[in-house]
C-alpha positions as CSV (number, residue, x, y, z in Angstrom):
1,M,-0.3,15.7,-0.4
2,E,-2.9,16.8,1.5
3,C,-6.1,15.0,2.0
4,T,-10.2,16.1,1.7
5,E,-13.3,14.5,2.3
6,D,-13.4,14.1,-2.0
7,T,-10.2,12.6,-2.5
8,E,-10.2,9.4,-3.9
9,L,-8.0,6.0,-3.8
10,S,-8.6,2.9,-5.6
11,L,-8.0,-0.3,-4.0
12,V,-6.5,-2.9,-6.6
13,I,-6.8,-6.7,-4.8
14,T,-5.7,-9.4,-6.6
15,D,-3.4,-12.4,-6.3
16,D,0.1,-13.2,-7.5
17,E,-0.1,-13.2,-11.3
18,G,-2.1,-10.1,-11.0
19,I,0.6,-8.0,-9.1
20,A,3.7,-10.0,-11.1
21,P,3.9,-8.0,-14.0
22,L,3.2,-5.3,-12.3
23,N,6.7,-5.3,-9.7
24,E,8.2,-6.5,-12.8
25,Q,7.2,-2.9,-15.1
26,Y,7.4,-1.1,-12.8
27,L,9.8,-2.0,-10.5
28,G,11.8,-4.1,-12.5
29,H,11.7,-7.2,-9.9
30,M,10.2,-10.5,-11.0
31,G,8.1,-12.7,-8.8
32,P,5.2,-11.3,-6.9
33,T,4.5,-8.9,-4.0
34,N,2.2,-8.5,-1.3
35,V,1.5,-4.6,-2.4
36,L,2.5,-1.7,-4.4
37,S,1.1,2.3,-4.7
38,F,0.8,4.2,-7.6
39,P,0.7,7.6,-7.1
40,L,-0.8,10.3,-9.4
41,A,0.6,13.1,-7.4
42,E,4.1,11.9,-9.3
43,G,4.8,11.9,-13.4
44,E,2.4,13.1,-16.1
45,F,-0.3,13.1,-14.2
46,T,0.3,15.7,-11.4
47,E,-2.2,17.6,-12.5
48,A,-5.2,15.9,-12.8
49,A,-4.8,14.4,-9.8
50,H,-6.2,16.7,-7.9
51,G,-7.9,14.4,-5.2
52,L,-7.3,11.6,-6.9
53,L,-4.8,9.6,-4.2
54,G,-3.9,7.4,-7.1
55,D,-4.0,3.4,-7.0
56,V,-3.0,0.6,-4.4
57,V,-2.6,-3.2,-5.2
58,V,-2.9,-5.8,-2.7
59,S,-1.9,-9.4,-3.9
60,V,-4.0,-11.3,-1.0
61,E,-2.9,-14.2,-2.0
62,T,1.3,-13.1,-0.7
63,A,-0.8,-11.4,2.3
64,R,-2.0,-14.7,3.2
65,K,1.3,-17.0,3.2
66,E,3.1,-13.7,5.1
67,A,0.4,-14.0,7.2
68,D,0.9,-17.3,8.1
69,E,5.1,-17.6,8.3
70,N,4.5,-14.9,9.9
71,G,1.6,-16.2,12.0
72,L,0.6,-13.0,12.2
73,D,-3.5,-12.9,11.4
74,P,-4.5,-12.8,7.5
75,Q,-6.8,-9.6,7.5
76,E,-5.4,-7.8,10.3
77,H,-2.4,-8.1,8.3
78,F,-4.0,-7.5,4.9
79,V,-5.3,-4.1,6.4
80,R,-1.6,-3.6,7.3
81,L,-0.6,-3.4,3.8
82,I,-3.4,-0.9,2.6
83,I,-2.4,1.1,5.3
84,H,0.9,0.8,3.7
85,G,0.3,1.3,0.1
86,I,-1.7,4.5,1.4
87,L,0.9,5.9,3.0
88,H,3.3,5.7,0.1
89,L,-0.2,7.5,-2.2
90,L,0.8,10.1,0.6
91,G,4.4,10.3,0.3
92,Y,5.6,8.0,2.4
93,D,9.3,6.8,2.1
94,H,10.9,4.1,3.7
95,L,13.5,3.1,1.5
96,T,15.7,6.0,1.3
97,D,15.0,7.6,4.9
98,P,15.6,5.1,8.4
99,E,13.7,7.8,10.4
100,E,10.7,7.6,7.6
101,A,11.1,4.4,8.5
102,R,10.3,4.5,11.5
103,E,7.6,7.3,11.5
104,M,6.0,4.9,8.9
105,E,6.2,1.7,10.7
106,D,4.3,3.5,13.6
107,L,1.4,5.3,12.1
108,T,0.9,2.2,10.3
109,E,0.6,0.7,13.5
110,K,-1.6,3.4,14.5
111,L,-4.0,3.4,12.1
112,L,-3.8,-0.4,12.8
113,N,-4.7,-0.3,16.3
114,E,-7.5,2.5,15.2
115,S,-9.1,-0.1,12.3
116,K,-8.7,-2.9,15.2
117,G,-7.2,-5.3,12.1
118,Q,-11.6,-4.9,10.3
119,V,-11.6,-3.7,6.6
120,F,-16.0,-3.5,7.2
């Protein structure tokens, strides 16, 4: 999908209790996950989605747990997950193509460095 200055997305910040039902309903995975993406450019809303990327849902609870377990800065990891979710909205898929997975990881780190890991 092409982005312009008018491109929009929705960012939902929730906890494990909020993300777990979405993970089960849409991916068939039980329990919470760190980030989910719901692109509007796919499915029944494709034509109505002009300028709308979709929704990114991040569990701050899982993000914090992952940061603690891996010795990461919690805010930086949270920003990394947001970037990861946005890249999925733009069509990147690390699950099906190893080359695209590397490209997605490189782009995530590049954008994270440019943002200095800060939300605000």
